[in-house]
N, C-alpha and C positions, 0 to 999 in steps of 0.2 A: 798419356802414352809414354812408356818407359824408353829410355834413351839406349842406344848401344854405344860403347866406347868407338871413337874413330879409329878406322883401320891403322893409321900410323901413329897410335898413341894408346897402344895396348897394356900400357904399365908395365913393360917388362923390359929389362935393359937388354936381355937377350932371351933367346929360347929356353925356357926353364929356368932362367935367372930369376932373382927376387924381384918383386914387384917395385917399380919406381912411379913418383909422381907423373900424371899426363901432361902437367904442365913445366913439370922440371926433370928431365929423363935423368938427371945426375944425382938426385934424392932418391935414396931407397926408402920404403915406408910399408908399415902394416895396417895403415888407416884408408878406408875405402868409403865414399859417398854412399848414404844410406839410401839413395835414389837410384843413382846410375851406374852404382858398385865401382866406378874408375877409382884407382888408387890416388890418394892426394896427401901431399906432405902437411907439415904444422902450419906453413904459412899460406897455405891454400885452403884448408878446413874452415868452414864456419859452422859454429856450434847450432844444431837443431834441438827439436823438443827430446829427440833421442839420437845418439851418436852425431854425426857431422855431415854436412853437403859440400859440395864443392861449388866454386862459384857461378859457374853456368846453370847448375840446377837452383840455386837461389836466385838468379836474375831472371829464370823463367817463372818460377813460383810466384814472381811478384810484377811481372810484367804485365802490362795493360792487355785486355782481352785475351789473356791467358785461360783456356778452361780450368775450373777449380778443381775437376777429376783428375786433370792431368798434372796439376802440380802438387797434389797430395803427397807428401813424402811417404815412402815406402821403408820397410825394413830391409836389411840383408836378405832375408828370405821371400820377399814380396809382400808381407803383410802391412796392413795400415799402421802408421804410427800413432800411438794413444798418448792422450796427454798425461795419464797415469802408466807408465809402463810396467808397473808390478801390481795391477789391480788384480788381475787371476791368482798370482802367487799368493797376495793377501786373503783372498776369498778361500784358497785351499787349506791356508794357515787357520782360517777361522771354522773352516769345516771340521779339519781333524782335532783341533782343540775342543770344539763344540762337542764331538762325539766322545772325547776322551772324559770331558766332565761329566756327560750323560752316563757314562760307562760307570764312572767313580761313584755316581750316585744311585744308579739302577743294579749295579752288582753284576752277578754271574748270568743271570737270565738275559739280558741284553748282549752280552757278549757271547753266549751260545747263539743268539740269534743272527749275528752278524760273522761270525769266525769263520774262516775258510778250512772245510776238511772234505773227505770225499766222499763216505760212507762210513756213518757210524751213529751210535746212539748218542743223541744230545740231551744232557739234563736227565730228567726221569726217564727209565726204560720203557717205561709203559706208556712213552708218548711215539714209540717206534722209531725205524732208523730214518735218519735226516742225512742232508748233504747235497754236494753238487751232482752226484749221480743219482740222485733221487729227484732230480729237476731243480733244485736250488741253485740255479746259474747267479743270482744275485749275489751271492757269497763271495763271486771272485770280485766283485767291484766293492763291496761292503768291507771286506777286510781289508782294503787299502787304506781306509781311514780309521781303523781301530787299533788303538793301543791300550795297555794296561799298566804298565809302569813308567814312571815320570822319565828315567833316563831313556827310555826306548823313544817316547815321543819328542824328547828334548833334541836327541841326537839327529833323528828324522826331520824335524822343523827347522833346526839349524841349517841341515843340507839343502833343505826346500827353499829357505832365504838366500842363503849365500850363491845357490847354483840356478835358482828360477828367476831371480828379479833379472840378470844379464840376459838370459836365456829368452825370456818374455820379450824383452826389448827388442831384441834381435830377431826373432821369429816373427813377432805379433802374436795377438791374443789367442786367434783360432788355433793357428799352427803348433803354439806352445801347448794349450790345452790338449790337443790331440796328442801331441809328443808325451804328456804328463800320463793319461789316461790310458794309452796303448803300452807305454811301458809298464805300468802297474798291473794292466790285465796280462800281459805276456808273462810277468813274473807269476802271477796266481794261476796261470796256466801250466807253467812247468811244475811250479809246486805240486799240483793237483796230479800231474801226470806220474811225478818219480817219487813222490813221498808216500809215506804211509796213509792209506785212506783215512784211518781213526785219528791221525796225528793232526791237531789244529794249527794254523798259520795265521799270522796278523802282522800288519804295519805296513806303513808307506814306503819301506827299503826297496821294493822292485821298483816304482816310480822314481824315487830319489837316485837311484842306480843309473837308470834311464837318463835322467838329467846329468849325471856324472858322465857318461859316454857322450852325451851330445854336446857337453862343455868342451870335452876333447876335441870334437869333430869341428865345432865352431873356433876354437883356438887355434886350431892348424890351419882352418881356412883363413884366418887373419893374420897368421904367420906370427903368433904372439909364442913367448916362451913357454915350451910345453913341459918344462920340468916340475912346476908346481902340481899341474892337475894329473902327471904321471905319478908324482910321489903319493897325492892323494889316493889315487885309484888303487896303488900297491897297499897302501895301508888299510884301506877298507877290504881288499880281497884278502889280506893276511886275518882280519877279523872276522871276514867271512868263513874261510876256511880253517877256524881255530879248533883245536883238538876235541874241545868240549862238546862241540855239535850242538848248541844251543840255538843258533841262528840257523835260518831257512835258506842255505846257500842258494837253492835252486830259483828263489823269488829274485835275488840279488844278479845271477847270472842271465835269468829271462830278461829282466828289466835293462841290464846295460846291454844285452846284444839289441833287443828291440830299439831302444833309444839310439844307440850308435847308428843302426841302420836307418831308422828314420830321419835323423839328423843329416846323414850324409845325404839322402834325397831333398832335404829342406834347402840345405846352402850350396849344393853343387849342381842344382837341377838348371839345365840352359832357361834362360830367361822366355825364349819363344815358346816352351813347352812347361813351364813351370808348373802350373797347376797339375797337369797329368801326371807328371813324374811324382810331384810331392803327396797326391792324396791318392796315386795309384800306388805308391809305396805303402802309406798307411793303411789301405784296403788290402794288399797282399799279406800285411803283418796281421790284420783282424781276421782274416781267412785263415791263417796257420794257427792263430789261436783258438779259433773255433774248431778247427780241424782237431787240434790236441785234446780238447773237451770232449767233443764226440767221439773220439777214440779212446780215451780214458774210460769215458763212461758207459761205452759197450763192454769194455773188459771188466768191469766191476759189476754190472748187472747181469 
């Protein structure tokens, strides 16, 4: 059972004030227990496999007769704390790098099979018209793992590693993977909707921008210094809207918006309705993605 902070220990010095340790109200803090989410200072925090726990949660977790399910540590978003908090991030890295190697070996035919484009001739014109509008919806997903240039995959994989690990630890594996995939799909859907249907698009940038938006939400939730992530976001947006137009800005914007909205639901959902709010928001994002794809397909066929 998840704990609620006592009414007289809500972790705020005053209404709207900065959070303070629930055991030491005179100490401001940006750290929260990963199980009960009460603010804790450095003297009260006890290191867990991911993050920190408060003394009460540690005692309950090791107390005699305490039910194992009730004592299981939870992440900030309510997910299960895993022994390896970067497992999904590592798997995503392996998939992206594996596809990159396969493309390097197989060449253009494999790129044509996985690339995102709306409706065009792919490869030999005799093969006919292909694309998402022709029912090849899988391209919305496969293009998220497709890279051709070394600099492109290097940039995206560095972003995935730097942003993904902390987010996976904070959200839990299932929520983190949902965030990543929906952000990437939202980026693909917006690209499909707004770009030339014959223009190809590829890369994990939409998903990575989703992680960037989610990182900003998480840092705000934890009352961390926002300046580094704001600077990173500004730099990425400058590259996105560069005058040369070589980057699919639609994927970046779609992923950023979806990732931000999903993260807000993940970290701000009230605990008594956490699953409903979190997965309800994810379902709404998916519905919007499907709606965009259907509307664009109808316009192209």
